[in-house]
N, CA, C and O of each residue as an XYZ file, in Angstrom:
376
protein
N       3.649     -3.498    -33.521
C       2.787     -3.010    -32.241
C       2.796     -4.277    -31.417
O       2.655     -5.495    -31.533
N       3.125     -3.008    -30.209
C       2.630     -3.638    -28.695
C       1.668     -3.864    -28.359
O       0.630     -3.308    -28.718
N       1.799     -4.845    -27.491
C       0.556     -5.207    -26.212
C       0.456     -4.333    -24.803
O      -0.212     -4.499    -23.783
N       1.110     -3.651    -25.075
C       1.282     -3.322    -23.287
C       0.231     -1.904    -23.115
O      -0.193     -1.115    -23.959
N       0.016     -2.001    -21.452
C      -1.114     -1.574    -21.352
C      -1.212      0.208    -21.587
O      -0.120      0.733    -21.803
N      -1.848      0.696    -21.571
C      -1.284      2.025    -21.973
C      -1.486      2.915    -20.953
O      -1.128      4.069    -21.191
N      -2.007      2.667    -19.789
C      -1.632      3.114    -18.952
C      -0.812      2.880    -17.456
O      -1.560      2.919    -16.480
N       0.573      2.655    -17.188
C       0.939      2.007    -16.889
C       1.071      2.723    -15.974
O       1.252      3.932    -16.115
N       0.964      1.695    -13.997
C       0.436      2.910    -12.762
C       2.039      2.813    -12.030
O       2.011      1.662    -11.597
N       3.278      3.325    -11.692
C       4.189      3.523    -11.085
C       3.765      3.670     -9.727
O       2.942      4.310     -9.072
N       5.065      2.437     -9.506
C       4.031      2.093     -7.844
C       5.841      3.387     -6.759
O       7.020      3.501     -7.096
N       5.049      4.010     -5.528
C       6.264      4.484     -5.223
C       7.295      3.344     -4.479
O       8.489      3.256     -4.191
N       6.448      2.788     -4.396
C       7.579      1.161     -3.190
C       7.168      0.063     -4.416
O       6.055     -0.119     -4.910
N       8.692     -0.729     -4.795
C       8.439     -1.159     -5.425
C       8.498     -2.779     -4.628
O       9.313     -2.875     -3.710
N       7.426     -4.351     -5.065
C       7.238     -4.610     -4.065
C       7.982     -6.291     -3.906
O       7.403     -7.377     -3.943
N       9.509     -5.978     -3.717
C      10.283     -6.318     -3.802
C      10.984     -6.047     -2.486
O      11.084     -4.844     -2.248
N      11.559     -6.956     -1.458
C      12.825     -6.811     -0.441
C      13.534     -5.572     -0.431
O      13.383     -4.794      0.510
N      14.256     -5.326     -1.342
C      15.078     -4.082     -1.617
C      13.855     -3.269     -1.609
O      13.824     -2.559     -0.604
N      12.578     -3.088     -2.572
C      12.357     -1.655     -2.286
C      11.645     -1.130     -0.878
O      11.588     -0.081     -0.236
N      11.200     -2.312     -0.795
C       9.909     -2.179      1.194
C      11.359     -1.901      2.145
O      11.677     -0.941      2.846
N      11.900     -2.891      1.902
C      13.570     -2.209      3.150
C      13.845     -1.027      2.462
O      13.573     -0.080      3.200
N      14.275     -0.649      1.348
C      14.522      0.357      0.990
C      13.858      1.602      2.198
O      14.453      2.049      3.178
N      12.135      2.015      1.611
C      11.332      3.184      1.969
C      10.928      2.974      3.469
O      10.165      3.833      3.912
N      11.351      1.873      4.409
C      11.527      1.977      6.029
C      12.320      2.588      6.223
O      13.258      2.879      5.482
N      12.026      3.030      7.651
C      13.256      3.660      8.408
C      13.045      3.058      9.552
O      12.013      2.659     10.093
N      14.942      3.029     10.069
C      14.840      2.658     11.664
C      14.539      1.497     12.051
O      14.729      0.422     11.482
N      13.901      1.800     13.365
C      13.062      0.773     13.828
C      11.698     -0.157     12.498
O      11.445     -1.341     12.278
N      11.329      0.741     12.108
C      10.579     -0.556     11.152
C      11.310     -1.543     10.097
O      10.973     -2.679      9.763
N      12.739     -0.533      9.548
C      12.942     -1.392      9.133
C      14.038     -2.378      9.933
O      14.605     -3.342      9.420
N      14.171     -1.997     11.050
C      14.781     -3.904     11.480
C      13.406     -4.449     12.045
O      13.632     -5.183     13.007
N      12.397     -4.361     11.836
C      10.537     -4.889     12.251
C      10.473     -5.636     11.504
O      10.037     -6.703     11.935
N      10.818     -5.609     10.045
C      10.744     -5.700      8.472
C      11.884     -6.637      8.385
O      11.974     -6.979      7.206
N      12.936     -7.293      9.214
C      13.526     -8.201      8.151
C      13.693     -8.593      9.486
O      14.722     -9.267      9.516
N      13.175     -8.508     10.668
C      12.858     -9.652     12.045
C      11.979    -10.157     11.406
O      12.276    -11.329     11.173
N      10.913     -9.845     10.941
C       9.606    -11.158     10.423
C      10.224    -11.968      9.355
O      10.172    -13.191      9.228
N      11.016    -10.809      8.353
C      10.735    -11.510      7.146
C      11.943    -12.808      7.247
O      11.853    -13.577      6.290
N      12.935    -13.127      8.150
C      13.698    -13.610      8.324
C      13.426    -14.672      9.460
O      14.215    -15.509      9.899
N      12.146    -14.440      9.823
C      11.310    -15.933     10.253
C      10.066    -16.687      9.720
O       9.130    -17.362     10.148
N      10.464    -16.301      8.783
C       8.845    -16.453      7.384
C       9.145    -17.737      7.095
O      10.300    -18.142      6.960
N       8.451    -18.213      7.021
C       8.714    -19.743      5.802
C       8.002    -19.442      4.352
O       6.959    -18.845      4.085
N       9.385    -20.365      3.170
C       8.620    -19.264      2.082
C       7.344    -20.164      1.756
O       7.032    -21.338      1.954
N       6.943    -19.403      1.352
C       5.175    -19.890      0.655
C       3.817    -18.665      1.569
O       3.899    -17.443      1.693
N       3.249    -19.140      1.814
C       2.188    -18.158      2.012
C       2.175    -17.312      2.856
O       1.296    -16.450      2.855
N       3.371    -17.362      3.992
C       4.068    -17.311      5.257
C       4.187    -15.657      4.501
O       3.466    -14.667      4.381
N       5.437    -16.053      4.146
C       6.256    -14.727      3.635
C       5.695    -14.103      2.755
O       6.059    -12.928      2.699
N       4.406    -14.619      1.509
C       4.202    -13.762      0.897
C       3.165    -12.508      1.661
O       2.823    -11.389      1.278
N       2.826    -13.437      3.122
C       1.807    -12.107      3.987
C       3.076    -11.644      4.380
O       2.697    -11.346      5.513
N       4.650    -11.236      4.393
C       5.198    -10.812      5.474
C       5.428     -9.820      4.416
O       5.728     -8.677      4.761
N       5.334    -10.085      3.280
C       6.150     -8.822      2.363
C       4.565     -7.249      2.542
O       4.375     -6.078      2.872
N       3.643     -8.960      1.818
C       2.122     -7.804      1.135
C       1.991     -6.900      2.755
O       1.399     -5.898      2.353
N       2.145     -6.724      3.951
C       1.702     -6.605      4.639
C       2.697     -5.568      4.823
O       2.298     -4.417      4.999
N       4.263     -5.882      4.802
C       4.769     -4.662      4.578
C       4.805     -3.751      3.536
O       5.100     -2.561      3.645
N       4.540     -4.261      2.657
C       4.454     -3.563      1.473
C       3.875     -2.375      1.908
O       4.207     -1.190      1.935
N       2.909     -3.042      2.242
C       1.006     -1.391      2.891
C       1.458     -0.730      3.553
O       1.142      0.458      3.493
N       2.666     -1.295      4.754
C       2.842     -0.064      5.219
C       3.418      0.971      4.636
O       3.042      2.143      4.646
N       4.750      0.297      3.902
C       6.103      1.218      3.723
C       5.235      1.978      2.059
O       5.650      3.040      1.594
N       4.276      1.343      1.524
C       3.465      2.598      0.978
C       2.835      3.661      1.277
O       2.579      4.458      0.375
N       2.322      4.003      2.997
C       1.821      4.463      3.412
C       2.533      5.525      4.419
O       2.110      6.485      5.063
N       3.885      4.878      4.252
C       5.097      5.273      4.761
C       5.682      6.576      3.457
O       6.122      7.723      3.536
N       5.533      6.099      2.897
C       5.745      7.124      1.584
C       5.089      7.850      0.692
O       5.333      8.013     -0.503
N       4.242      8.273      1.353
C       2.497      8.819      0.647
C       2.968      9.860      0.746
O       3.190     10.251      1.891
N       3.373     10.884     -0.580
C       3.427     12.705      0.338
C       2.528     13.294      0.587
O       2.652     14.518      0.550
N       1.061     12.648      0.996
C      -0.412     13.515      1.772
C      -0.135     12.332      3.349
O      -0.954     12.058      4.226
N       0.723     12.054      3.261
C       0.848     11.238      4.497
C       0.495     11.764      5.976
O      -0.234     11.219      6.805
N       1.040     12.685      6.057
C       0.595     13.883      7.602
C      -0.529     14.910      7.209
O      -1.273     15.682      7.813
N      -0.412     14.727      6.555
C      -2.330     15.478      5.332
C      -3.203     14.703      6.172
O      -3.777     15.012      7.217
N      -3.189     13.553      5.460
C      -4.048     12.370      5.866
C      -4.455     12.642      7.367
O      -5.428     13.177      7.897
N      -2.982     11.884      7.952
C      -2.725     11.877      9.269
C      -3.722     12.779      9.943
O      -4.810     12.413     10.386
N      -3.259     13.931      9.972
C      -3.710     15.166     10.531
C      -5.296     15.213     10.578
O      -5.923     15.223     11.637
N      -5.851     15.238      9.373
C      -7.306     15.301      8.995
C      -7.862     14.048     10.203
O      -8.787     14.165     11.006
N      -6.999     12.935     10.004
C      -8.060     11.535     10.601
C      -7.924     11.842     12.066
O      -8.654     11.068     12.685
N      -7.307     12.631     12.839
C      -6.992     12.654     14.312
C      -7.924     13.660     14.568
O      -8.706     13.415     15.486
N      -8.077     15.032     13.832
C      -9.123     15.550     14.450
C     -10.479     16.271     13.342
O     -10.948     17.376     13.070
N     -10.720     14.527     12.900
C     -12.106     14.083     12.548
C     -12.654     15.112     11.537
O     -13.730     15.672     11.749
N     -11.778     15.407     10.236
C     -11.701     15.921      9.024
C     -11.673     15.087      7.709
O     -12.324     15.141      6.665
N     -10.575     14.225      8.206
C     -11.063     13.111      7.103
C     -12.895     13.213      6.298
O     -14.013     13.580      6.659
N     -12.276     12.659      5.115
C     -13.857     12.597      4.467
C     -13.821     11.118      4.080
O     -12.988     10.555      3.370
N     -14.961     10.572      4.730
C     -14.918      8.764      4.713
C     -16.342      8.615      3.376
O     -17.067      9.532      2.990
N     -16.353      7.683      3.089
C     -16.835      6.860      2.085
C     -17.502      5.568      2.406
O     -16.908      4.503      2.574
N     -19.186      5.813      2.498
C     -19.433      4.044      2.640
C     -19.629      3.196      2.238
O     -20.456      3.338      1.338
N     -19.259      2.000      2.400
C     -18.810      0.636      1.435
C     -20.163      0.387      0.535
O     -20.190     -0.476     -0.342
N     -21.632      1.496      0.938
C     -22.837      1.191     -0.173
C     -22.676      2.291     -1.268
O     -23.248      2.317     -2.358
N     -21.492      3.488     -0.600
C     -21.407      4.458     -2.050
C     -20.863      4.025     -2.895
O     -21.280      4.121     -4.049
N     -19.393      3.213     -2.462
C     -18.840      2.744     -2.997
C     -18.954      1.518     -3.966
O     -18.329      1.161     -4.965
N     -19.909      1.071     -3.324
C     -20.671     -0.316     -4.449
C     -21.343      0.784     -5.611
O     -21.023      0.831     -6.799
N     -22.287      1.583     -4.969
C     -23.291      2.258     -6.304
C     -22.143      3.057     -7.419
O     -22.211      3.021     -8.647
N     -21.092      3.772     -6.582
C     -19.988      4.101     -8.322
C     -19.088      3.272     -8.570
O     -18.043      3.784     -8.972
N     -19.103      1.809     -8.452
C     -18.209      0.737     -8.961
C     -19.654      0.932    -10.420
O     -19.502      1.529    -11.486
N     -20.927      0.209     -9.939
C     -21.601     -0.183    -10.219
C     -22.447      0.792    -12.068
O     -22.741      0.455    -13.215
N     -22.474      2.221    -11.085
C     -22.315      4.148    -12.472
C     -21.525      3.018    -13.577
O     -21.807      2.294    -14.532
N     -20.334      3.422    -12.719
C     -18.753      3.617    -13.868
C     -18.899      1.747    -14.781
O     -18.266      1.816    -15.834
N     -19.194      1.071    -14.691
C     -19.721     -0.220    -15.041
C     -20.775     -0.291    -16.030
O     -20.746     -1.117    -16.943
N     -21.944      0.769    -15.833
C     -22.267      0.704    -16.961
C     -22.494      1.844    -17.487
O     -23.623      2.334    -17.499
N     -21.201      2.561    -18.117
C     -20.607      3.468    -19.071
C     -20.362      3.277    -19.947
O     -19.862      4.153    -20.653
C-alpha cells in the first residue's frame, strides 16, 4: 500500500532553476539569471527563485491573455478578503 496523496498537483513550471529559466523568454530570462547570479546562498537565493517562479507560472498560464485583457478593461471578477475568509470557514465546517 502506498502513502501517496490521492490528488497530486502537477505544476506547469518546476520550481527549479532549469524549470524557471525554460519558462521565461528573452529579456526576462536574462534578468532572472542576472538576479540569480548575484544572490547569496540562503534566504536571498530562495527569494529570487520564489519571485521568478511566480512570474514564470504567470507567463505560462494558458488563460494569461484573457486575464490580462479582462483586468485592463475592468471586467475581471474580483473577490474580497472577507469573502475568501467566509468561504474557507464554510469549507472547514463541511
